[in-house]
All heavy atoms as an XYZ file, in Angstrom:
890
protein
N      -6.876     23.502      2.834
C      -5.773     23.087      3.669
C      -5.175     21.791      3.115
O      -5.896     20.908      2.665
C      -6.252     22.866      5.104
C      -5.116     22.474      6.017
S      -5.476     22.631      7.757
C      -6.195     21.055      8.093
N      -3.883     21.670      3.197
C      -3.177     20.476      2.741
C      -2.560     19.789      3.952
O      -1.917     20.429      4.785
C      -2.073     20.825      1.719
C      -2.697     21.435      0.471
C      -1.261     19.589      1.375
C      -1.695     21.916     -0.541
N      -2.781     18.466      4.037
C      -2.195     17.657      5.103
C      -1.475     16.493      4.446
O      -2.034     15.818      3.580
C      -3.295     17.146      6.038
C      -2.780     16.396      7.232
C      -3.883     15.997      8.205
O      -5.025     16.476      8.065
O      -3.601     15.195      9.088
N      -0.244     16.259      4.857
C       0.556     15.163      4.306
C       0.927     14.228      5.442
O       1.427     14.670      6.485
C       1.825     15.688      3.617
C       1.445     16.627      2.469
C       2.688     14.534      3.121
C       2.609     17.359      1.849
N       0.675     12.935      5.238
C       1.044     11.923      6.237
C       1.964     10.907      5.573
O       1.590     10.248      4.609
C      -0.187     11.220      6.792
C      -1.027     12.156      7.629
C      -1.951     11.415      8.526
N      -2.748     12.375      9.287
C      -3.774     12.047     10.009
N      -4.157     10.800     10.085
N      -4.438     12.970     10.672
N       3.144     10.782      6.112
C       4.071      9.755      5.654
C       3.735      8.484      6.425
O       3.854      8.435      7.639
C       5.524     10.188      5.892
O       5.688     10.534      7.264
C       5.883     11.386      5.036
N       3.278      7.490      5.706
C       2.774      6.276      6.351
C       3.833      5.182      6.399
O       3.905      4.420      7.343
C       1.500      5.785      5.623
C       0.433      6.883      5.706
C       0.999      4.484      6.208
C      -0.775      6.631      4.853
N       4.670      5.095      5.397
C       5.703      4.070      5.382
C       6.776      4.372      4.370
O       6.596      5.190      3.471
N       7.924      3.694      4.541
C       8.991      3.786      3.562
C       9.985      4.906      3.772
O      10.856      5.108      2.936
N       9.888      5.612      4.884
C      10.803      6.725      5.078
C      11.946      6.392      6.016
O      12.885      7.147      6.118
C      10.035      7.966      5.551
C       9.209      8.536      4.441
C       7.921      8.082      4.217
C       9.737      9.469      3.583
C       7.158      8.576      3.180
C       9.001      9.968      2.525
C       7.704      9.520      2.324
N      11.885      5.258      6.684
C      12.979      4.837      7.546
C      13.606      3.542      7.072
O      14.492      3.007      7.718
N      13.118      3.042      5.931
C      13.612      1.773      5.405
C      13.308      1.708      3.913
O      12.610      2.551      3.386
C      12.930      0.598      6.105
C      11.442      0.434      5.754
C      10.488      1.159      6.673
O      10.609      0.991      7.884
O       9.626      1.887      6.180
N      13.856      0.681      3.284
C      13.511      0.423      1.884
C      12.333     -0.525      1.903
O      12.433     -1.645      2.397
C      14.690     -0.205      1.115
C      14.267     -0.574     -0.291
C      15.870      0.767      1.088
N      11.205     -0.072      1.421
C      10.009     -0.905      1.394
C       8.820     -0.222      2.023
O       8.961      0.776      2.722
N       7.671     -0.753      1.734
C       6.358     -0.296      2.184
C       6.164      1.209      2.050
O       5.599      1.875      2.900
C       5.996     -0.818      3.566
C       6.757     -0.265      4.739
C       6.193     -0.835      6.031
C       6.864     -0.126      7.184
N       6.286     -0.408      8.436
N       6.628      1.750      0.923
C       6.470      3.175      0.650
C       4.994      3.532      0.598
O       4.201      2.835     -0.024
C       7.135      3.526     -0.676
C       8.630      3.349     -0.611
O       9.304      4.066      0.096
N       9.136      2.352     -1.316
N       4.626      4.621      1.259
C       3.239      5.063      1.268
C       3.157      6.468      1.859
O       3.649      6.703      2.959
C       2.381      4.099      2.076
S       0.610      4.351      1.900
N       2.536      7.366      1.107
C       2.313      8.738      1.555
C       0.881      9.114      1.216
O       0.410      8.818      0.118
C       3.279      9.712      0.853
O       4.619      9.315      1.118
C       3.070     11.141      1.327
N       0.199      9.754      2.144
C      -1.170     10.221      1.897
C      -1.175     11.741      1.909
O      -0.558     12.365      2.772
C      -2.122      9.674      2.941
N      -1.871     12.305      0.939
C      -1.998     13.757      0.829
C      -3.474     14.099      0.817
O      -4.224     13.591     -0.013
C      -1.322     14.280     -0.446
C       0.161     13.913     -0.448
C      -1.511     15.799     -0.570
C       0.868     14.193     -1.743
N      -3.865     14.950      1.748
C      -5.256     15.386      1.833
C      -5.311     16.864      1.456
O      -4.589     17.694      2.014
C      -5.789     15.179      3.253
C      -7.250     15.515      3.420
C      -7.690     15.202      4.848
C      -9.141     15.525      5.059
N      -9.538     15.328      6.467
N      -6.162     17.168      0.490
C      -6.386     18.544      0.066
C      -7.853     18.853      0.351
O      -8.744     18.265     -0.271
C      -6.063     18.739     -1.428
C      -6.303     20.183     -1.837
C      -4.636     18.305     -1.738
N      -8.084     19.733      1.320
C      -9.426     20.035      1.793
C     -10.104     18.742      2.256
O      -9.641     18.133      3.200
C     -10.231     20.789      0.740
C      -9.624     22.165      0.434
O      -9.091     22.793      1.380
O      -9.658     22.592     -0.723
N     -11.147     18.278      1.568
C     -11.877     17.086      2.021
C     -11.480     15.797      1.308
O     -11.998     14.728      1.641
C     -13.386     17.303      1.833
C     -13.913     18.416      2.716
O     -13.356     18.611      3.815
O     -14.873     19.081      2.311
N     -10.593     15.874      0.330
C     -10.263     14.704     -0.469
C      -8.798     14.324     -0.309
O      -7.937     15.184     -0.134
C     -10.578     14.957     -1.941
C     -12.010     15.350     -2.169
C     -12.340     16.635     -2.575
C     -13.037     14.450     -1.959
C     -13.662     17.005     -2.768
C     -14.359     14.803     -2.151
C     -14.668     16.091     -2.562
N      -8.539     13.012     -0.398
C      -7.182     12.520     -0.193
C      -6.737     11.636     -1.362
O      -7.559     11.066     -2.086
C      -7.108     11.736      1.104
N      -5.431     11.542     -1.483
C      -4.790     10.710     -2.490
C      -3.666      9.954     -1.794
O      -2.975     10.518     -0.953
C      -4.223     11.568     -3.626
C      -5.258     12.467     -4.233
C      -5.479     13.746     -3.727
C      -6.042     12.023     -5.274
C      -6.459     14.566     -4.265
C      -7.028     12.835     -5.815
C      -7.228     14.109     -5.309
N      -3.505      8.689     -2.156
C      -2.433      7.887     -1.587
C      -1.401      7.646     -2.680
O      -1.733      7.149     -3.757
C      -2.949      6.540     -1.044
C      -3.956      6.774      0.078
C      -1.780      5.692     -0.542
C      -4.617      5.505      0.591
N      -0.163      8.018     -2.389
C       0.946      7.776     -3.297
C       1.674      6.525     -2.828
O       2.227      6.505     -1.733
C       1.898      8.972     -3.322
C       1.260     10.326     -3.589
C       2.306     11.431     -3.497
C       0.567     10.340     -4.937
N       1.599      5.478     -3.626
C       2.257      4.199     -3.364
C       1.618      3.442     -2.194
O       1.050      4.049     -1.277
C       3.754      4.362     -3.092
C       4.513      4.929     -4.271
O       4.119      4.666     -5.414
O       5.507      5.634     -4.043
N       1.685      2.133     -2.282
C       1.284      1.203     -1.207
C       2.210      0.005     -1.334
O       1.870     -1.005     -1.936
C      -0.166      0.743     -1.377
C      -1.200      1.656     -0.868
S      -2.825      0.844     -0.986
C      -3.785      2.042     -0.112
N       3.402      0.154     -0.801
C       4.424     -0.856     -1.021
C       4.432     -1.964      0.001
O       3.642     -2.005      0.946
N       5.383     -2.866     -0.204
C       5.586     -3.990      0.699
C       7.055     -4.017      1.093
O       7.926     -3.650      0.303
C       5.142     -5.315      0.041
C       4.950     -6.417      1.065
C       6.093     -5.743     -1.068
C       4.166     -7.609      0.540
N       7.331     -4.389      2.320
C       8.704     -4.569      2.799
C       9.008     -6.048      2.602
O       8.510     -6.899      3.357
C       8.808     -4.168      4.269
C      10.203     -4.119      4.772
N      10.918     -5.243      5.087
C      11.028     -3.061      4.989
C      12.113     -4.895      5.496
N      12.206     -3.568      5.452
N       9.774     -6.360      1.571
C       9.955     -7.755      1.163
C      10.597     -8.626      2.234
O      10.170     -9.776      2.428
C      10.749     -7.829     -0.137
C       9.972     -7.394     -1.372
C      10.870     -7.341     -2.590
C       8.798     -8.322     -1.633
N      11.600     -8.133      2.950
C      12.229     -8.951      3.994
C      11.213     -9.358      5.055
O      11.158    -10.521      5.465
C      13.391     -8.206      4.653
C      14.592     -8.039      3.735
O      14.673     -8.756      2.712
O      15.451     -7.185      4.044
N      10.386     -8.404      5.505
C       9.377     -8.720      6.524
C       8.308     -9.658      5.972
O       7.828    -10.547      6.673
C       8.742     -7.439      7.055
C       9.723     -6.575      7.821
O      10.842     -6.991      8.107
N       9.320     -5.371      8.133
N       7.924     -9.462      4.711
C       6.928    -10.329      4.076
C       7.453    -11.760      3.960
O       6.759    -12.714      4.305
C       6.574     -9.772      2.697
C       5.577    -10.614      1.939
C       4.224    -10.542      2.238
C       5.987    -11.485      0.933
C       3.299    -11.316      1.547
C       5.068    -12.255      0.240
C       3.738    -12.163      0.551
O       2.828    -12.935     -0.125
N       8.675    -11.906      3.516
C       9.272    -13.242      3.359
C       9.391    -13.920      4.716
O       9.057    -15.099      4.869
C      10.632    -13.148      2.644
C      10.419    -12.758      1.183
C      11.399    -14.463      2.754
C      11.675    -12.333      0.455
N       9.853    -13.182      5.715
C       9.980    -13.761      7.059
C       8.630    -14.253      7.581
O       8.530    -15.321      8.173
C      10.563    -12.721      8.015
C      10.837    -13.259      9.396
C      11.491    -12.229     10.303
O      12.324    -11.452      9.821
O      11.146    -12.214     11.497
N       7.581    -13.484      7.342
C       6.247    -13.856      7.823
C       5.675    -15.041      7.048
O       5.001    -15.888      7.629
C       5.301    -12.656      7.698
C       3.865    -12.868      8.163
C       3.826    -13.120      9.666
C       3.014    -11.666      7.801
N       5.930    -15.103      5.766
C       5.274    -16.106      4.929
C       6.106    -17.343      4.624
O       5.587    -18.290      4.044
C       4.835    -15.484      3.588
O       5.983    -14.989      2.896
C       3.823    -14.384      3.800
N       7.356    -17.398      5.020
C       8.179    -18.537      4.614
C       7.746    -19.853      5.246
O       8.017    -20.914      4.696
C       9.666    -18.268      4.829
C      10.137    -18.166      6.242
C      11.610    -17.772      6.321
O      12.294    -17.755      5.289
O      12.065    -17.477      7.426
N       7.039    -19.823      6.362
C       6.579    -21.054      6.992
C       5.075    -21.233      6.925
O       4.514    -22.100      7.583
C       7.032    -21.104      8.455
C       8.533    -21.194      8.576
O       9.188    -21.861      7.781
N       9.096    -20.500      9.545
N       4.396    -20.401      6.137
C       2.942    -20.472      6.043
C       2.539    -20.121      4.619
O       3.262    -19.422      3.916
C       2.303    -19.475      7.017
C       0.884    -19.859      7.407
O       0.306    -20.761      6.760
O       0.350    -19.261      8.350
N       1.393    -20.607      4.200
C       0.884    -20.259      2.881
C       0.367    -18.830      2.900
O      -0.247    -18.395      3.879
C      -0.239    -21.214      2.458
C       0.242    -22.599      2.181
C      -0.069    -23.632      3.054
C       1.009    -22.872      1.058
C       0.381    -24.919      2.810
C       1.468    -24.149      0.808
C       1.151    -25.186      1.688
N       0.618    -18.103      1.836
C       0.206    -16.703      1.752
C      -1.300    -16.564      1.953
O      -1.768    -15.606      2.565
C       0.648    -16.090      0.401
C       0.142    -14.672      0.245
C       2.161    -16.130      0.282
N      -2.080    -17.547      1.513
C      -3.536    -17.484      1.649
C      -3.971    -17.437      3.110
O      -5.052    -16.989      3.439
C      -4.211    -18.677      0.950
C      -4.059    -18.678     -0.556
C      -2.741    -19.281     -1.032
O      -2.139    -20.107     -0.309
O      -2.297    -18.906     -2.119
N      -3.111    -17.913      4.011
C      -3.442    -17.945      5.428
C      -3.021    -16.677      6.175
O      -3.290    -16.549      7.358
C      -2.784    -19.157      6.104
C      -3.301    -20.465      5.540
O      -4.435    -20.537      5.086
N      -2.475    -21.485      5.561
N      -2.352    -15.767      5.483
C      -1.856    -14.549      6.114
C      -2.885    -13.438      5.948
O      -3.337    -13.155      4.851
C      -0.510    -14.114      5.497
C       0.527    -15.235      5.599
C      -0.009    -12.829      6.134
C       0.906    -15.640      6.997
N      -3.243    -12.799      7.051
C      -4.225    -11.720      6.995
C      -3.530    -10.374      6.809
O      -2.339    -10.221      7.096
C      -5.058    -11.690      8.278
O      -4.261    -11.244      9.361
N      -4.307     -9.402      6.370
C      -3.797     -8.043      6.244
C      -3.332     -7.536      7.598
O      -2.292     -6.880      7.708
C      -4.880     -7.119      5.651
O      -5.218     -7.609      4.351
C      -4.410     -5.690      5.553
N      -4.076     -7.861      8.648
C      -3.708     -7.442     10.006
C      -2.329     -7.988     10.391
O      -1.518     -7.277     10.983
C      -4.780     -7.911     10.992
C      -4.620     -7.374     12.381
C      -5.806     -7.773     13.241
C      -5.690     -7.167     14.616
N      -6.854     -7.435     15.455
N      -2.061     -9.247     10.053
C      -0.758     -9.842     10.344
C       0.348     -9.152      9.543
O       1.442     -8.937     10.054
C      -0.757    -11.334     10.014
C      -1.555    -12.186     10.962
C      -1.636    -13.613     10.462
O      -2.234    -13.878      9.426
N      -1.015    -14.520     11.196
N       0.048     -8.821      8.291
C       1.033     -8.139      7.455
C       1.365     -6.759      8.004
O       2.527     -6.346      8.004
C       0.524     -8.030      6.014
C       0.493     -9.340      5.229
C      -0.339     -9.188      3.970
C       1.899     -9.797      4.894
N       0.357     -6.042      8.493
C       0.591     -4.724      9.091
C       1.395     -4.883     10.382
O       2.375     -4.164     10.615
C      -0.743     -3.982      9.350
C      -0.524     -2.749     10.211
C      -1.412     -3.602      8.033
N       0.996     -5.834     11.228
C       1.677     -6.042     12.508
C       3.146     -6.410     12.314
O       4.005     -5.980     13.085
C       0.959     -7.130     13.310
C       1.510     -7.333     14.688
C       0.723     -8.359     15.472
C       1.331     -8.542     16.846
N       0.633     -9.557     17.616
N       3.445     -7.179     11.279
C       4.827     -7.577     11.013
C       5.598     -6.505     10.248
O       6.760     -6.706      9.908
C       4.860     -8.889     10.235
O       4.401     -8.674      8.909
N       4.938     -5.382      9.994
C       5.520     -4.259      9.262
C       5.924     -4.634      7.839
O       6.890     -4.104      7.289
C       6.678     -3.637     10.039
C       6.242     -3.069     11.371
C       7.334     -2.316     12.109
O       8.436     -2.136     11.563
O       7.068     -1.918     13.250
N       5.158     -5.552      7.239
C       5.388     -5.909      5.844
C       4.669     -4.938      4.902
O       5.124     -4.715      3.783
C       4.923     -7.333      5.575
N       3.532     -4.395      5.344
C       2.786     -3.409      4.560
C       2.467     -2.211      5.448
O       2.459     -2.327      6.669
C       1.497     -3.998      3.937
C       0.543     -4.530      5.002
C       1.842     -5.074      2.903
C      -0.807     -5.011      4.460
N       2.193     -1.063      4.841
C       1.918      0.140      5.639
C       0.641      0.017      6.459
O      -0.315     -0.648      6.060
C       1.754      1.242      4.592
C       2.205      0.692      3.302
C       2.177     -0.789      3.406
N       0.632      0.686      7.591
C      -0.551      0.755      8.452
C      -1.349      1.989      8.041
O      -1.028      3.109      8.437
C      -0.138      0.839      9.911
C      -1.314      0.894     10.864
O      -2.482      0.911     10.401
O      -1.072      0.933     12.084
N      -2.380      1.795      7.248
C      -3.178      2.909      6.741
C      -4.318      3.284      7.686
O      -5.156      4.115      7.334
C      -3.749      2.584      5.341
O      -4.540      1.396      5.426
C      -2.645      2.421      4.321
N      -4.331      2.718      8.880
C      -5.399      3.056      9.830
C      -5.366      4.534     10.225
O      -6.382      5.085     10.649
C      -5.321      2.176     11.079
O      -4.134      2.442     11.810
N      -4.227      5.182     10.047
C      -4.096      6.603     10.374
C      -4.950      7.478      9.465
O      -5.214      8.630      9.788
C      -2.633      7.046     10.267
C      -1.715      6.271     11.164
C      -0.836      5.345     10.630
C      -1.728      6.455     12.541
C       0.015      4.622     11.446
C      -0.883      5.732     13.364
C      -0.008      4.813     12.816
N      -5.357      6.924      8.325
C      -6.149      7.716      7.371
C      -7.487      7.045      7.070
O      -8.120      7.352      6.068
C      -5.369      7.982      6.070
C      -4.977      6.671      5.387
C      -4.156      8.865      6.332
C      -4.465      6.830      3.981
N      -7.920      6.143      7.927
C      -9.147      5.381      7.650
C     -10.375      6.261      7.491
O     -11.321      5.890      6.812
C      -9.383      4.310      8.709
C      -9.707      4.867     10.075
C      -9.924      3.768     11.077
C     -10.188      4.410     12.428
N     -10.210      3.459     13.479
N     -10.382      7.441      8.092
C     -11.523      8.342      7.994
C     -11.414      9.331      6.837
O     -12.325     10.115      6.614
C     -11.700      9.116      9.305
C     -12.018      8.194     10.469
O     -12.636      7.135     10.240
O     -11.634      8.520     11.606
N     -10.314      9.296      6.120
C     -10.131     10.202      4.987
C     -10.912      9.695      3.782
O     -11.002      8.484      3.562
C      -8.666     10.313      4.617
C      -7.839     11.113      5.573
C      -8.167     11.500      6.838
C      -6.528     11.608      5.333
N      -7.137     12.209      7.405
C      -6.119     12.292      6.497
C      -5.657     11.530      4.266
C      -4.878     12.910      6.609
C      -4.423     12.144      4.369
C      -4.044     12.837      5.526
N     -11.447     10.587      2.996
C     -12.122     10.215      1.754
C     -11.082     10.154      0.633
O     -10.771     11.154     -0.004
C     -13.225     11.210      1.413
C     -14.042     10.768      0.228
C     -15.205     11.686     -0.078
O     -15.578     12.516      0.768
O     -15.733     11.566     -1.189
N     -10.548      8.958      0.443
C      -9.490      8.752     -0.547
C     -10.120      8.633     -1.934
O     -10.967      7.775     -2.166
C      -8.652      7.501     -0.202
C      -7.626      7.219     -1.283
C      -7.982      7.670      1.157
N      -9.693      9.473     -2.838
C     -10.226      9.493     -4.202
C      -9.400      8.638     -5.155
O      -9.932      8.120     -6.137
C     -10.286     10.929     -4.741
C     -11.322     11.776     -4.066
C     -12.700     11.271     -4.402
C     -13.782     12.193     -3.899
N     -15.105     11.711     -4.222
N      -8.105      8.488     -4.882
C      -7.255      7.723     -5.799
C      -6.027      7.197     -5.078
O      -5.511      7.821     -4.150
C      -6.834      8.580     -6.979
N      -5.593      6.031     -5.538
C      -4.317      5.450     -5.131
C      -3.421      5.581     -6.355
O      -3.775      5.096     -7.439
C      -4.482      3.983     -4.710
C      -5.425      3.904     -3.499
C      -3.125      3.348     -4.412
C      -5.952      2.513     -3.214
N      -2.280      6.235     -6.184
C      -1.432      6.556     -7.327
C      -0.034      5.979     -7.101
O       0.807      6.595     -6.435
C      -1.353      8.087     -7.540
C      -2.760      8.685     -7.593
C      -0.553      8.421     -8.781
C      -2.806     10.196     -7.503
N       0.222      4.791     -7.623
C       1.568      4.226     -7.499
C       2.525      4.923     -8.467
O       2.179      5.181     -9.617
C       1.388      2.752     -7.853
C       0.119      2.678     -8.610
C      -0.714      3.865     -8.235
N       3.714      5.224     -7.983
C       4.674      5.951     -8.809
C       5.307      5.075     -9.885
O       5.609      5.558    -10.971
C       5.770      6.565     -7.924
O       6.433      5.554     -7.184
N       5.506      3.799     -9.574
C       6.076      2.866    -10.545
C       5.863      1.438    -10.029
O       5.337      1.239     -8.949
C       7.555      3.163    -10.817
C       8.433      3.073     -9.613
N       8.503      4.085     -8.657
C       9.277      2.116     -9.191
C       9.362      3.740     -7.717
N       9.844      2.547     -8.020
N       6.282      0.454    -10.813
C       5.899     -0.938    -10.567
C       6.842     -1.730     -9.671
O       6.714     -2.944     -9.587
C       5.723     -1.667    -11.901
N       7.751     -1.098     -8.960
C       8.572     -1.851     -8.017
C       7.700     -2.289     -6.839
O       6.833     -1.543     -6.391
C       9.730     -1.010     -7.501
C      10.791     -0.747     -8.520
N      11.748      0.203     -8.330
C      11.036     -1.303     -9.733
C      12.544      0.228     -9.373
N      12.122     -0.677    -10.244
N       7.948     -3.490     -6.326
C       7.106     -4.023     -5.255
C       7.127     -3.180     -3.987
O       6.141     -3.143     -3.259
C       7.500     -5.466     -4.934
C       7.163     -6.491     -6.015
C       7.677     -7.868     -5.618
C       5.668     -6.532     -6.279
N       8.222     -2.484     -3.730
C       8.246     -1.634     -2.540
C       7.345     -0.411     -2.699
O       7.151      0.349     -1.756
C       9.672     -1.232     -2.156
C      10.413     -0.452     -3.228
O      10.211     -0.726     -4.425
O      11.208      0.431     -2.860
N       6.723     -0.261     -3.882
C       5.768      0.818     -4.130
C       4.352      0.307     -4.429
O       3.399      1.060     -4.277
C       6.250      1.703     -5.281
C       7.490      2.457     -4.937
N       7.467      3.745     -4.475
C       8.793      2.087     -4.946
C       8.705      4.151     -4.232
N       9.525      3.158     -4.508
N       4.215     -0.953     -4.861
C       2.884     -1.474     -5.214
C       2.508     -2.766     -4.500
O       1.365     -3.196     -4.577
C       2.737     -1.698     -6.738
C       3.680     -2.795     -7.222
C       2.918     -0.410     -7.500
C       3.366     -3.308     -8.614
N       3.428     -3.392     -3.802
C       3.179     -4.711     -3.222
C       2.080     -4.770     -2.181
O       1.502     -5.823     -1.932
N       1.749     -3.661     -1.565
C       0.678     -3.638     -0.566
C      -0.705     -3.397     -1.148
O      -1.713     -3.583     -0.467
N      -0.764     -3.006     -2.420
C      -2.054     -2.688     -3.042
C      -3.045     -3.847     -2.980
O      -4.204     -3.630     -2.621
C      -1.857     -2.155     -4.477
C      -1.219     -0.756     -4.419
C      -3.176     -2.108     -5.243
C      -0.858     -0.171     -5.769
N      -2.646     -5.090     -3.279
C      -3.632     -6.187     -3.198
C      -4.230     -6.374     -1.801
O      -5.339     -6.861     -1.664
C      -2.827     -7.422     -3.610
C      -1.682     -6.894     -4.400
C      -1.363     -5.560     -3.794
N      -3.498     -5.985     -0.774
C      -3.954     -6.179      0.599
C      -4.706     -4.971      1.157
O      -5.536     -5.122      2.047
C      -2.758     -6.481      1.515
C      -1.937     -7.649      1.058
C      -0.726     -7.452      0.420
C      -2.379     -8.949      1.244
C       0.040     -8.520     -0.015
C      -1.635    -10.032      0.815
C      -0.425     -9.823      0.179
N      -4.410     -3.774      0.669
C      -4.923     -2.549      1.287
C      -5.918     -1.761      0.454
O      -6.710     -0.997      1.004
C      -3.751     -1.616      1.635
C      -2.769     -2.146      2.671
C      -1.526     -1.261      2.716
C      -3.424     -2.216      4.032
N      -5.896     -1.916     -0.841
C      -6.721     -1.040     -1.692
C      -8.215     -1.214     -1.441
O      -8.979     -0.253     -1.599
C      -6.403     -1.260     -3.172
O      -6.692     -2.584     -3.563
N      -8.643     -2.383     -1.020
C     -10.071     -2.608     -0.751
C     -10.570     -1.833      0.469
O     -11.776     -1.734      0.680
C     -10.366     -4.095     -0.574
C     -10.241     -4.844     -1.873
O     -10.381     -4.270     -2.949
N      -9.952     -6.130     -1.783
N      -9.657     -1.284      1.257
C     -10.051     -0.465      2.403
C     -10.538      0.912      1.992
O     -11.037      1.663      2.824
C      -8.882     -0.299      3.381
C      -8.478     -1.602      4.021
O      -9.265     -2.540      4.095
N      -7.249     -1.675      4.481
N     -10.365      1.239      0.717
C     -10.706      2.563      0.226
C     -11.570      2.446     -1.019
O     -11.358      1.577     -1.849
C      -9.430      3.352     -0.115
C      -8.488      3.460      1.048
C      -7.429      2.574      1.196
C      -8.677      4.426      2.015
C      -6.572      2.649      2.272
C      -7.819      4.522      3.104
C      -6.767      3.628      3.236
N     -12.522      3.324     -1.146
C     -13.355      3.392     -2.345
C     -12.666      4.340     -3.316
O     -13.075      5.483     -3.488
C     -14.764      3.879     -1.994
C     -15.683      3.851     -3.185
O     -15.448      3.150     -4.156
N     -16.732      4.647     -3.121
N     -11.567      3.852     -3.897
C     -10.716      4.714     -4.711
C     -10.218      3.972     -5.944
O      -9.968      2.767     -5.893
C      -9.528      5.193     -3.891
N     -10.075      4.711     -7.019
C      -9.485      4.162     -8.233
C      -7.973      4.084     -8.075
O      -7.373      4.863     -7.329
C      -9.809      5.048     -9.434
C     -11.277      5.006     -9.783
O     -11.918      3.971     -9.701
N     -11.821      6.156    -10.158
N      -7.361      3.159     -8.808
C      -5.914      3.076     -8.872
C      -5.503      3.710    -10.197
O      -5.908      3.246    -11.266
C      -5.424      1.621     -8.775
C      -5.842      1.029     -7.428
C      -3.916      1.550     -8.970
C      -5.602     -0.456     -7.291
N      -4.732      4.777    -10.114
C      -4.292      5.512    -11.301
C      -2.812      5.242    -11.514
O      -1.972      5.662    -10.714
C      -4.532      7.012    -11.128
C      -5.958      7.442    -10.786
C      -6.015      8.945    -10.564
C      -6.918      7.029    -11.880
N      -2.502      4.525    -12.592
C      -1.118      4.146    -12.840
C      -0.902      3.985    -14.338
O      -1.854      3.962    -15.119
C      -0.801      2.832    -12.126
N       0.352      3.840    -14.710
C       0.673      3.588    -16.115
C       0.149      2.207    -16.498
O      -0.090      1.358    -15.625
C       2.191      3.625    -16.349
O       2.789      2.537    -15.628
C       2.799      4.956    -15.912
N      -0.037      1.952    -17.780
C      -0.503      0.622    -18.202
C       0.409     -0.506    -17.699
O      -0.078     -1.555    -17.272
C      -0.503      0.708    -19.724
C      -0.711      2.166    -20.018
C       0.027      2.891    -18.916
N       1.708     -0.306    -17.712
C       2.625     -1.338    -17.240
C       2.425     -1.595    -15.745
O       2.319     -2.738    -15.309
C       4.083     -0.949    -17.518
C       5.066     -1.951    -16.977
C       5.264     -3.158    -17.639
C       5.755     -1.717    -15.803
C       6.163     -4.105    -17.139
C       6.642     -2.650    -15.290
C       6.846     -3.846    -15.960
N       2.374     -0.525    -14.962
C       2.180     -0.676    -13.509
C       0.847     -1.343    -13.214
O       0.764     -2.224    -12.358
C       2.297      0.688    -12.801
O       3.612      1.221    -13.071
C       2.097      0.557    -11.308
N      -0.201     -0.964    -13.941
C      -1.503     -1.622    -13.756
C      -1.417     -3.113    -14.063
O      -2.017     -3.923    -13.359
C      -2.572     -0.970    -14.644
C      -3.218      0.216    -13.982
O      -3.350      0.272    -12.775
N      -3.635      1.176    -14.788
N      -0.686     -3.479    -15.107
C      -0.538     -4.895    -15.468
C       0.191     -5.666    -14.361
O      -0.193     -6.792    -14.020
C       0.201     -5.030    -16.792
N       1.207     -5.073    -13.781
C       1.937     -5.728    -12.691
C       1.030     -5.871    -11.471
O       1.001     -6.930    -10.827
C       3.242     -4.963    -12.345
C       3.911     -5.574    -11.127
C       4.192     -4.957    -13.533
N       0.268     -4.824    -11.146
C      -0.657     -4.894    -10.006
C      -1.680     -6.014    -10.230
O      -1.951     -6.802     -9.314
C      -1.366     -3.535     -9.790
C      -0.363     -2.491     -9.308
C      -2.508     -3.680     -8.775
C      -0.890     -1.065     -9.359
N      -2.234     -6.107    -11.418
C      -3.208     -7.177    -11.710
C      -2.561     -8.541    -11.557
O      -3.169     -9.481    -11.044
C      -3.778     -7.004    -13.112
C      -4.772     -5.876    -13.201
C      -5.311     -5.702    -14.607
C      -6.221     -4.486    -14.644
N      -6.661     -4.148    -15.975
N      -1.333     -8.668    -12.000
C      -0.635     -9.961    -11.929
C      -0.365    -10.369    -10.474
O      -0.588    -11.524    -10.105
C       0.683     -9.882    -12.710
C       1.488    -11.128    -12.680
C       0.808    -12.217    -13.468
N       1.688    -13.370    -13.500
C       1.264    -14.598    -13.568
N      -0.017    -14.858    -13.686
N       2.105    -15.592    -13.572
N       0.081     -9.443     -9.641
C       0.382     -9.817     -8.251
C      -0.885     -9.961     -7.418
O      -0.862    -10.548     -6.347
C       1.369     -8.837     -7.570
C       0.760     -7.446     -7.390
C       2.692     -8.799     -8.302
C       1.600     -6.502     -6.558
N      -2.000     -9.445     -7.926
C      -3.279     -9.546     -7.214
C      -3.994    -10.858     -7.489
O      -4.935    -11.208     -6.784
C      -4.186     -8.386     -7.589
O      -3.622     -7.160     -7.186
N      -3.570    -11.576     -8.507
C      -4.300    -12.801     -8.865
C      -3.727    -14.024     -8.198
O      -2.720    -14.063     -7.610
C      -4.283    -12.998    -10.372
O      -2.982    -13.038    -10.888
């Protein structure tokens, strides 16, 4: 059985995220950030003080709680735009999954994660 959940990015530009479950295994396509919401939340505070929960509540990153029980095997960003990868530093640790991306996209993810 195949189940598809659109988690973010379908009603706005930003925080793109789709989860696809095939039988018992799932894959997440993109984990973006909504830059306007992120900037609004962080412009008066240091980013180090912002929690993932606050980012989800402010709709800056996708709410992946809808798939928390899924066995995610891979996070697959489509390309290196922040609206597709900006949430990875905040959300990828919630899943025991590899990030499968092009070398360029991986380099950008490493850079924004540091």
